[in-house]
ROGUKE-303234 format. One record per atom (N, C-alpha, C, O): x, y, z; residue in one letter. Coordinates in steps of 0.05 Angstrom, whole numbers, plus 5000, padded with zeros to 4 digits. Example, Ala and Ser with C-alpha at 12.3 -4.5 7.8 and 13.67 -1.06 7.14 Angstrom:
2
526448865156A
524649105156A
526449345156A
528549345169A
525749555142S
527349795143S
525850015157S
526850235161S
***
This chain:
431
280312120863X
280112010836X
277611830834X
277011690853X
276211850811X
273911680808X
274611390805X
276811320796X
272711220812X
273010930809X
273510860780X
272210970762X
275410680775X
276110610748X
273810500732X
273610560708X
272010350745X
269710250730X
267910470720X
266910460698X
267510680737X
266010910728X
267311040704X
266011120685X
270011060705X
271411190683X
271011040657X
270611170636X
271010780658X
270610620634X
267910680622X
267610690597X
265810710639X
263210780629X
263211050616X
262111090594X
264611250629X
264711520617X
266211520591X
265411670573X
268311360589X
269811350563X
267911250542X
267911350519X
266411040548X
264610920528X
262511110518X
261711100495X
261411280536X
259211440527X
260111700515X
258411840503X
262611770517X
263812000501X
262312250504X
261112350485X
262312370528X
260912620531X
262512870529X
261613060518X
264912880540X
266313130543X
267913200519X
266813290499X
270513150519X
272213250498X
273913040486X
276213100478X
273012800484X
274512600469X
276612460485X
278112600500X
276812200483X
278912050496X
279212120525X
277312110540X
281712200532X
282312260560X
280612490570X
279512480593X
280312700554X
279112940565X
276112910568X
274913040585X
274912740551X
272012720552X
270912580576X
268612620583X
272512420588X
271412220606X
272012250635X
270612130652X
274012400642X
274812420670X
277812350672X
279212370651X
278712280695X
281612230698X
282612010681X
281011830674X
285212000675X
286311800658X
286011520671X
285811500695X
286111310653X
285711040664X
288010950680X
287710790699X
290511060674X
292810990691X
292611150716X
291811390715X
293211040739X
292911190764X
294711440763X
297011430754X
293611670773X
295211910775X
297111880798X
296511730817X
299412020797X
301211990820X
300012090845X
298412280845X
300711980867X
299812070892X
300812360897X
303012420889X
299212520910X
300112790917X
302612760935X
302912560949X
304312970934X
306612950951X
305812940981X
303512860986X
307413020999X
306713011027X
304013141032X
303513361023X
302213001047X
299613121051X
299713401063X
301313451081X
298013571053X
297913851062X
295513891080X
293313821071X
295813991104X
293514031121X
291514221108X
292314421096X
288914151109X
287014331097X
286914601110X
287514621134X
286114801095X
285915071107X
283715071129X
282014901130X
283815271146X
281715301166X
279115341152X
278915481132X
277015231163X
274315261151X
272915491164X
272615501189X
272015671147X
270615911158X
267915831169X
266915611163X
266816001185X
264215941196X
262215901173X
262116061154X
260715681174X
259015621151X
256815821146X
255715931166X
256215881121X
254016061115X
251415911118X
251315671125X
249216041111X
246715901111X
246915671091X
248115701070X
245615451098X
245715211080X
244815281052X
242715401049X
246415211032X
245715271005X
243115130997X
242614901004X
241515280981X
239015160972X
239614940952X
241614950937X
237814740950X
238114540930X
237714670902X
236214850900X
239214570882X
238814680855X
235914670847X
234414480853X
235014880833X
232214890824X
232114970795X
234015090785X
229914920783X
229514980755X
227215180752X
225815180732X
226915350772X
224815550771X
226115830769X
228515850767X
224516040769X
225516310762X
227916400780X
228116330803X
229616560767X
231616710781X
230216950794X
229417130779X
230016960820X
228317160833X
230017390844X
232417360850X
228717620846X
230017850859X
231818010841X
232117960817X
233118210854X
235018380839X
237518230832X
238118030844X
238918330811X
241518200804X
243418180827X
243618370843X
244717950829X
246617900851X
249217790839X
249117680816X
251517820853X
253917680843X
253317380840X
251917260856X
254517270819X
253816990812X
256116850800X
257916970788X
256116580804X
258016400791X
256516230771X
254316140776X
257816180748X
256616020727X
258415770724X
260615780714X
257315540732X
258815290734X
257915110711X
255814990712X
259615090690X
258914940666X
259614650669X
261814580678X
257614470663X
257914190670X
256814010649X
255214080631X
257713750651X
256413530638X
255313360661X
256713300680X
252813280658X
251613110679X
250912840668X
250612800644X
250612650687X
250112370680X
247712270696X
247312340719X
246112110683X
243712000696X
243811700694X
244911580675X
242611570714X
242511280714X
240011180699X
237811280704X
240310990682X
238110870667X
238510570665X
240810480665X
236410410665X
236810110663X
238110040637X
237310130615X
240209870638X
241609770614X
240209520603X
238209430615X
241209420581X
240009180569X
239908940587X
238108770585X
241808930605X
241908700624X
240408760650X
240508600669X
239108980651X
237509060674X
239109200695X
238009300715X
241809220692X
243509360711X
243509660704X
243309740681X
243809830725X
243910120720X
246210190701X
248410090703X
245610380683X
247610470664X
247710780665X
245610910666X
250110890666X
250411180667X
250511290639X
252211210623X
248811480633X
248711590606X
248711900609X
247812000629X
249712040588X
249712340590X
246912450590X
245212370575X
246512650607X
244012790608X
244213060593X
246113090577X
242313230598X
242413500585X
244813660594X
245813620617X
245813830577X
247914020585X
246914170609X
244514260610X
248614220629X
247814330654X
249514570662X
251914560661X
248114780669X
249515020680X
248415070708X
246115140711X
250115030728X
249415100755X
249915390760X
252215490757X
247915540768X
248115820773X
247915870803X
245815810816X
250015970815X
250216010845X
250416310850X
252316430843X
248316410863X
248216700868X
248716770897X
248016620915X
250117000901X
250817090928X
248817310936X
249317540930X
246617230949X
244617430957X
245017500986X
246617381000X
243617710996X
243817781024X
243017551043X
243917551066X
241517371033X
240617141049X
242616901048X
242116701061X
244716931032X
246616711030X
246816621001X
245916750983X
248116390997X
248416270971X
246016110963X
245115940978X
244916160939X
242716010929X
243415910901X
245016030886X
242215680893X
243015550868X
240515500851X
238315450861X
240915510825X
238915430805X
240415300782X
242815310780X
238915180764X
240015030742X
238815110715X
236315120713X
240515150696X
239615190668X
240514940653X
242814860654X
238714820638X
239314580622X
238714630593X
236914770585X
240314500576X
239914510547X
239414220536X
241314070535X
237014150529X
236513880520X
237713820493X
237713580485X
238714020478X
239913970452X
242813910452X
244013860431X
244013900476X
246913850479X
247313690504X
245613690522X
249613550506X
250113400531X
252413510548X
253213390567X
253513750540X
255513870557X
255614170552X
255514260529X
255614330573X
256514610571X
259414620578X
260214530600X
261114720560X
263914740566X
264615010579X
266615030593X
262915210574X
263415470586X
261015650583X
259515630564X
260615830602X
258516030601X
259716300609X
261316320627X
259016510594X
259916780600X
257516970600X
255716930584X
257717160617X
255517360618X
255917570596X
258217660592X
253817650584X
253817870564X
251718070572X
250218030592X
251618290557X
249618500564X
246818390562X
245018490577X
246318200545X
243618090542X
242917860559X
240617780560X
244817740573X
244317510589X
246717330592X
248817420602X
246517090582X
248716900583X
249316800555X
247616780538X
251916730550X
252716610525X
254116350532X
255916340549X
253316130520X
254415870526X
255515730501X
254615780479X
257515550506X
258415370485X
258015090494X
258315030518X
257414910476X
256914630483X
257914440462X
259214510442X
257414190468X
258313980450X
256313760446X
254713690463X
256513660422X
254813450412X
251813500419X
250713350435X
250713700408X
251513870385X
253414090393X
253614170417X
254814200372X
256314440377X
254414680375X
253414740354X
254014810398X
252115020399X
253215270413X
254215250435X
253115500399X
253615760411X
250915890415X
249515960395X
250115920440X
247416010445X
247416240465X
249016250484X
245616440460X
245116650479X
242616580495X
240716470484X
242616650521X
240416580538X
239416830552X
240916990563X
236816870552X
235517080567X
233316960585X
232116760578X
232917090608X
231016990627X
228717190629X
229117420635X
226317100623X
223917270624X
221517100628X
221216880619X
219617210644X
217017080649X
217416800660X
216016610653X
219516780678X
219816520692X
221216300677X
221116070686X
222416360654X
223716150638X
226116260623X
226216490617X
228016080618X
230316140601X
229516100571X
228315900564X
230316290555X
229916270526X
232616270512X
234316430518X
232916090493X
235516060478X
235216170450X
233216120436X
237316310441X
237616390413X
240216260403X
242316310415X
240016110382X
242415970371X
243816160351X
242616240331X
246316210357X
247916390340X
249716230320X
250416330299X
250415990328X
252115820310X
251715530318X
251815460342X
251215360298X
250815070303X
252214910281X
250914800264X
254914910282X
256514790260X
256814480263X
256514370285X
257314360240X
258314090239X
261014100224X
261214240204X
263013960234X
265713990224X
266613770205X
268613790192X
265113550204X
265813340186X
267413110198X
268112930184X
268013130224X
269412920237X
267612760255X
265212740251X
268712640276X
267212480295X
265712650315X
263512580323X
267012870323X
265813040344X
265113310334X
266513420316X
263013420344X
262313700339X
262113840366X
260013830379X
264213980374X
264314100400X
265514380399X
267514430385X
264314560413X
265614820418X
266814800446X
265414770466X
269514820447X
270914750471X
271714980489X
271614960514X
272415210477X
273115450494X
272515690477X
272515690453X
272015920491X
271816170477X
272616400495X
272416380520X
273616610483X
274416850497X
273517090480X
273217070455X
273217320493X
272317570480X
274517780480X
275917810501X
274817920458X
276818140457X
276718270430X
275618170411X
278018510429X
278418650404X
281018550391X
283118640399X
280818370373X
283118230362X
284018340335X
286018250324X
282518530324X
283318640298X
283518940298X
283819060277X
283319060321X
283719350324X
281519520314X
281919760310X
279119410310X
276919580301X
275219700323X
273219830318X
276119650348X
274619760371X
272219610379X
270719700396X
271719380367X
269319220373X
270218950384X
272318840376X
268618840403X
269318590415X
268218350399X
265918340392X
270018160394X
269217920380X
269617680398X
270917700419X
268617450390X
269017200405X
270817020388X
270316980364X
272816910401X
274516710388X
273916440400X
273816410424X
273416240382X
272415980392X
274215750383X
275015740360X
274915580402X
276415330396X
274415100394X
272415090408X
275014910376X
273214690371X
274614420370X
277114400368X
273014200371X
273813930365X
272113830342X
269813920339X
273013650325X
275613520326X
277113560299X
278913410292X
276213770285X
277513830259X
279214090261X
279814220241X
280114150285X
281914370290X
280914640280X
282514810273X
278314680281X
277214940271X
277515150293X
276815110316X
278615380286X
278715620303X
277115830288X
277715890265X
275115950302X
273316140288X
273216400304X
273416400329X
272816610289X
272216870301X
269316940295X
268416930272X
267817000316X
264917060313X
264517350321X
265317440342X
263117490303X
262717780307X
259817850312X
258217850293X
259017890337X
256217950344X
255218200330X
252818210323X
256918410326X
256018660314X
255318630284X
254218810272X
256118400272X
255418350244X
253418120241X
253617960223X
251618110261X
249617900259X
250717620265X
249817420254X
252717600283X
253917350291X
255317220267X
255116970263X
256617380251X
258117280228X
260417120237X
261817190256X
260916890224X
263016700232X
265216700211X
264616660187X
267716750219X
270016730202X
271716500211X
272716500234X
272116300194X
273916080200X
276816160196X
277616210173X
278316170217X
281116270216X
283016040210X
285016080196X
282515800220X
284315580217X
282715320218X
280515300229X
283915110206X
282714840206X
284914640202X
286614670185X
284914420218X
286814210216X
285513950223X
284713920246X
285313760205X
283813510210X
285013360234X
287313380240X
283213210247X
284013030269X
285513180291X
287613090300X
284413420299X
285813590318X
283813700338X
281613780331X
284613690363X
283013820384X
284414090390X
286814100395X
282814300391X
283814560401X
282614600428X
280114620431X
284314620449X
283314600476X
282614870489X
280714890503X
284215070483X
283715330496X
284415560479X
286115540461X
283115790484X
283716050472X
284416250494X
283216260515X
286516410488X
287116640506X
287716880488X
288616860466X
287017120499X
287317370484X
288917560501X
288517590525X
290817700488X
292317910501X
294318040483X
295117930462X
295118290490X
297118440474X
299918370484X
300718480505X
301418210470X
304018120480X
306318280467X
308618260477X
305818430446X
307918580433X
307718880437X
309419030427X
305718970452X
305519250460X
304519430438X
304919680440X
303219330416X
302319500395X
299419590399X
298319720381X
298319530422X
295519610430X
293419450415X
291019520417X
294119250400X
292219070387X
292718790398X
294918690396X
290618660408X
291018400421X
291418180400X
290218180379X
293218000407X
293517750392X
291817540407X
290917580429X
291317310393X
290117090407X
291716830404X
293216800384X
291416650423X
293016410425X
291216170427X
289016180437X
292315950416X
290715700416X
292615460422X
295015480419X
291415240432X
293015010440X
292014760426X
290514600437X
292814710401X
292014470386X
293714230393X
296114260399X
292514000392X
294013750394X
292413530380X
290113570372X
293613290377X
292113070368X
290012990389X
290313060412X
287812850380X
285812770400X
287012620423X
288912460419X
285912650446X
286912530470X
286712230470X
284712120460X
288712100480X
288711810484X
289411750513X
291011880525X
288111540523X
288611470551X
291311340556X
292411360578X
292411210535X
294711050540X
297311170530X
299411040530X
297211420521X
299711540511X
299511840512X
297311960512X
301811970512X
301912260512X
301612370484X
302412230464X
300512600481X
300212720455X
302012960452X
302413120471X
303212990429X
304713230423X
302813450415X
300613400404X
303613690420X
301913920412X
303614170412X
306014170418X
302314400406X
303714650405X
302014880415X
299514840417X
303215100419X
301715350425X
302115540402X
304415590394X
300015630390X
300115810367X
299116090374X
297516130392X
300216280359X
299316560361X
298116640334X
299216570313X
295916790336X
294616900312X
294517210315X
293617310335X
295517340294X
295717630294X
294417740269X
294917640247X
292717940273X
291318060250X
293118270237X
294218440250X
293318260210X
294918450195X
293518540170X
291218460166X
294818700153X
293518800129X
292618580110X
290718610095X
293918350111X
293218130094X
291717910108X
291617680098X
290517980130X
288917780144X
290417660168X
292017800181X
289917410174X
291017290198X
293817170193X
294117020173X
295717230210X
298317110209X
298616910232X
298316990255X
299316670225X
299616460245X
302516400250X
304116380231X
303216360276X
306016290283X
305916100307X
303916090321X
308115950311X
308215760333X
309915890355X
312215970351X
308815900379X
310216000403X
312215790412X
314515850417X
311215540415X
312915320424X
311615060418X
309115040417X
313214850413X
312314580407X
314314390417X
316114310401X
314214300442X
316314130453X
316713860440X
318913750440X
314513750429X
314713500415X
314013260432X
313113050421X
314413270459X
313813040476X
311513090495X
310912930512X
310213320492X
307913390510X
306213590496X
306813680473X
304013670509X
302313880498X
301214040521X
301413970544X
299914260513X
298614440533X
295614450528X
294814490505X
294114420549X
291314490547X
290714760560X
288814900551X
292214820581X
291615070596X
293815280590X
296115230593X
292915510582X
294615740578X
293215990590X
290815990595X
294816190596X
293816440607X
295416670596X
297816660595X
293916880587X
295217120577X
294417350595X
292117420597X
296417460609X
295917660629X
298417830635X
300617730632X
297918080643X
300218250650X
300718220680X
299718380697X
302118010687X
302517940715X
304718120728X
304518190751X
306718210712X
308818370723X
308218670722X
309818830732X
305918750711X
305019020712X
306519220695X
306519460701X
307719120673X
309219300655X
307519410632X
308619540614X
305019340632X
303219440611X
303019260587X
301519320568X
304519040586X
304518850564X
304018570575X
305218500596X
302318420562X
301618160573X
303917960568X
305317970548X
304117770586X
305817530582X
304017290577X
301617300583X
305217090566X
303716840561X
304816630580X
307216580582X
302916490594X
303716280612X
302516010601X
300116000595X
304215820599X
303515560587X
303915340607X
306115310618X
301915170611X
302114940628X
302614690611X
300814590598X
305114600610X
305814360595X
305214110612X
306114090635X
303713930601X
302813700617X
305113510624X
307013490609X
304913380647X
306813190656X
306312910644X
304712880625X
307712710654X
307412440644X
307812240666X
309312300685X
306512020664X
306911800684X
307811550669X
307211510646X
309211380684X
310211130673X
308710900683X
306510920693X
309910660681X
308610420691X
308110440721X
309810540736X
305810340729X
305110340757X
304210610767X
303810650791X
304010800749X
303011070757X
305211250768X
304511460779X
307711180765X
309911350775X
310111600757X
310011580733X
310411820770X
310812080756X
313612090744X
315612080759X
313812100717X
316412110704X
317012390694X
319312460688X
315012560692X
315512840685X
313313010698X
310912960694X
314013210714X
311913370727X
310713580708X
311713620686X
308513690716X
307413920702X
309414150704X
310614200725X
309814280681X
311714510680X
310214750670X
309114750648X
310214960686X
309015220678X
311215400669X
313115460683X
310915500644X
313015680633X
311815950626X
309415970618X
313416160629X
312716430621X
314016490594X
316416430591X
312516610576X
313616690550X
313216990546X
311017090550X
315417130540X
315317420535X
316117470506X
318017350495X
314717660493X
315417740466X
317317980468X
316818180481X
319617950454X
321618170454X
322718190426X
324018010416X
322118420413X
323018480386X
322318250367X
323918160350X
319918160370X
318817960351X
319617670357X
318917490342X
321117630379X
321917360386X
321117290414X
320717470431X
320717030419X
319816940445X
322216860463X
324116730454X
322116950488X
323916860509X
322316720530X
320216820539X
323216490539X
321616340559X
323316280584X
325716280583X
321816240606X
323116160631X
321115990646X
318716010643X
322115810664X
320415640679X
319415790704X
320915910719X
316715790707X
315515910730X
315515720754X
316315790776X
314615470748X
314415270770X
314115000757X
313114970735X
314914790772X
314114520766X
312414420789X
312914480812X
310314270782X
308414170801X
308313870800X
308113760778X
308413730822X
308513440821X
305813320815X
304413220832X
305113330789X
302513230780X
302713160751X
304613250737X
300813010741X
300812950712X
299513170696X
300413230674X
297413290707X
296013500691X
295013720710X
294613680733X
294713960697X
293714190711X
292314360691X
293514470673X
289714370693X
288014490672X
286514740681X
284414810670X
287614870701X
286415120710X
288615310719X
290215230736X
288715550708X
290715750716X
289516030713X
288616100692X
289616180735X
288516450736X
290516630749X
292416540763X
290216890745X
292117090756X
290517310771X
288417400762X
291617380794X
290417590810X
291717610837X
293017420846X
291317830851X
292417870878X
290417750898X
288517880905X
291017500906X
289117370924X
289817380953X
288317290970X
292217490959X
293017510988X
293517790997X
294617841018X
292717990981X
292718270989X
295418390992X
295618591007X
297518280980X
300218400983X
300918590960X
303218690959X
299018640942X
299518820920X
300918700897X
301418840877X
301618450898X
302818310875X
300918100863X
299317980878X
301018080837X
299317890824X
300417610826X
302817560820X
298817430835X
299517150838X
298316980816X
296417070802X
299316740812X
298016540796X
296716340814X
297816250834X
294216260807X
292816060823X
292115830804X
291115880782X
292715580812X
292515360794X
291215120808X
291615080832X
289614970793X
288314730803X
289514480789X
289314460765X
290614300805X
291814050794X
290013820795X
288013820810X
290613620779X
289013370779X
288813240806X
286613190816X
291113190818X
291113050844X
292913180865X
292813100888X
294413380857X
296313510876X
295113740892X
296313840911X
292613820885X
291214020901X
291014290887X
291514320863X
290414490904X
290014770895X
292514920903X
293514900926X
293715080885X
296315210889X
296115510884X
294515600868X
297715660899X
298315930893X
301215950886X
302915840901X
301916090865X
304716120856X
305316420858X
304416580842X
306816490879X
307316770885X
309916870871X
311916720869X
309917120862X
312317240851X
313617420872X
312317570886X
316217400873X
317717560892X
320417640880X
320917590857X
322117770896X
324717860887X
326517640877X
328117680859X
326117400888X
327817170880X
326416990859X
327416770854X
324217080848X
322816920828X
320116810839X
318916940857X
319316590828X
316616480835X
316916260856X
318816120857X
314816250873X
314716050894X
312015920895X
310016050902X
311815660888X
309215520890X
308615440919X
310415330932X
306215490928X
305315410955X
302615280953X
300815360938X
302315060968X
299814920968X
297715080985X
298215161007X
295415120973X
293115240988X
291515021002X
290815041025X
291014800987X
289414580997X
290114330982X
289414300958X
291414140995X
292013880983X
289613700981X
289813490969X
287313780993X
284913610993X
282813740974X
280413720980X
283713860953X
281813950932X
282913840906X
285313890900X
281313700891X
282313570866X
280013520847X
277613550854X
280813450823X
278713390803X
280013380775X
282213480771X
278613260757X
279713220730X
280313490717X
282513540708X
278313670716X
278813930705X
279614130727X
281314300723X
278314100751X
279014260775X
279014560769X
281014690774X
276814670757X
276914940748X
276915150771X
275915100793X
278215370765X
278715580784X
277715850773X
278015900749X
276516010790X
275716290781X
276416480804X
276116410828X
277416720797X
278016920817X
276117150814X
275717250792X
274817230836X
272917450835X
272417560863X
272717420883X
271817820863X
271117950889X
268117970890X
266918180885X
266817750897X
263917750898X
262817860924X
260517940925X
264417880945X
263417990970X
264018290972X
263118420992X
265418400952X
265818690951X
267618810972X
267419040978X
269518650983X
271318751003X
273918850992X
275618941007X
274218850965X
276618950952X
278818750948X
280818810937X
278418500958X
280418290954X
279118050939X
276817980945X
280617940920X
279517720905X
279217470922X
280917410939X
277017330918X
276717060929X
277416860908X
277316920884X
278016620916X
278416390898X
276016210899X
275216130920X
274916160875X
272615970873X
273515730858X
274715750836X
273015490869X
274015250858X
271915030857X
270415000877X
271714890835X
270014650834X
271714410842X
273214310825X
271514330867X
273014100877X
271313850871X
269813760887X
271813750847X
270113530837X
270113280854X
268113170861X
272613200861X
272812950876X
271512970903X
270612770914X
271413210914X
270113250940X
267213340937X
265813380957X
266213370912X
263413440906X
262613700920X
260513720932X
264413900918X
263914160931X
264814390913X
266914380901X
263114600912X
263914850901X
264815020925X
263315070943X
267415100924X
268615230947X
269515510942X
270115590920X
269615660964X
270815930964X
273215930983X
273015821006X
275416050975X
277716090992X
278216390995X
278516530974X
278416491020X
278916771025X
281316801043X
281816641061X
282917011037X
285317061053X
284517191079X
283417411079X
285017051101X
284317151128X
286517081147X
287316851150X
287417281162X
289317241183X
291817081174X
292816901188X
292717151150X
295217031139X
294816751128X
296816611122X
292316661124X
291916391113X
289316401095X
287816591097X
289016201079X
286616181062X
284516021078X
285015791086X
282216141083X
280016011096X
278015901076X
277316041057X
277115661080X
275415531061X
272515541070X
271915501094X
270715591051X
267815571056X
266615411033X
267115461010X
264915221040X
263515071019X
260915231013X
259315271031X
260615310988X
258315490982X
256015340968X
253815440967X
256615110957X
254514950943X
255514670939X
257914630935X
253714470940X
254514200933X
254714160903X
253414300888X
256513980895X
256613890867X
255613610866X
256113450884X
254113550845X
253013280843X
255213080836X
256613120816X
255512880852X
257612680848X
257212540821X
255012450815X
259212540805X
259112420779X
258912620756X
259612550733X
258012860762X
258013070741X
260913160736X
262613140754X
261513240712X
264113360706X
263813660703X
262113750688X
265413810718X
265314100717X
267614190699X
269914140705X
266914340678X
268914420658X
269914700663X
272214760655X
268314880674X
269115150677X
267515290698X
265115220703X
268615490711X
267315670729X
267915960722X
270216030720X
265816120717X
266216400711X
264316560730X
262716440744X
264516820728X
262816980747X
261617220732X
262417290710X
259517330744X
258217560734X
256217660754X
256617640778X
254017770744X
251917880761X
249217820748X
248717900726X
247517680763X
245017580751X
242817600771X
240517530765X
***
């Protein structure tokens, strides 16, 4: 966990996503992780990763990770003491070449945070905050060039594009982008095939929309999309929130509520066909709560929601002894032919949640991996047919790979992370 004094500075400069989310871990101490978990065996180290550079991406396309970040720089304050202020939005690009892992950096001087980057046919697409910028990036003649597709102001305190996902959400056979924003609860559909036309689907004042997920949960072959709105984050209290579903019909968008517990909210959701029946399920991570002195009074609860004849049925997948968990992915990471859930917790570590005949079983992968967002990505970048786990272990200032070897997950550090930067997302592609 970061030093409390540093957190107060980050809260004051307001770079990420408002209140608790913008600044790093909550001001109240997070609960201690349960019994310490021995770290996984460390694989033989690869060639030392190159220092980040801002020069050309050289050579043929290689498997790559796109690490979306907010960075901070030290500058003299009015009293002459160093002051941490937000720098340019930063995207760390880590490529897996035959010579090993190499890193470079893309920066955007018009924004102070990249919340996510995704690869497209033309290059990269990023979303950022303050300003809210949807930008496409292409690399040519030794430099990155940006094209701005959307630069909205919402009329509130913050102008941020917080999450986006791509899918065919209206059954027209074309892929659109669905975008979540702060702080006026705007949810937008952006259509690249129509000149980046923007359709505002929803708006609710004084609301943060944290995440978007897309999937076909009712089996009609047209994907629905899901969003997680709540009141703006506060450090000293829990926020209520809900999970919504949006479905396209003859009369436009139909909005419904999947669940709204009233005493908590969800930032992390996942829509995936984990049981292999051809229809996606929705997985919701309901945040926990801590009491006086940092005692955990409610753990993180992960629930599965299934749509059956137009109604939702839910069941608990797992409870995790932590206050928050903001990363959840699905894939077969241990080669047993079953899809697992992989999750990153605030202070409890990195987890795999395996499904079996008796239900779900959470197992710790590494109790010494942690971070405020603690983002996770699953990808087979080495081409061996098994997914690896890629994790931004913020507190340890490491970008890590975990591979299933000899019945255990072996850890490799593939690149350093700059201490003090906040990593919001990790995705993969080929660049």
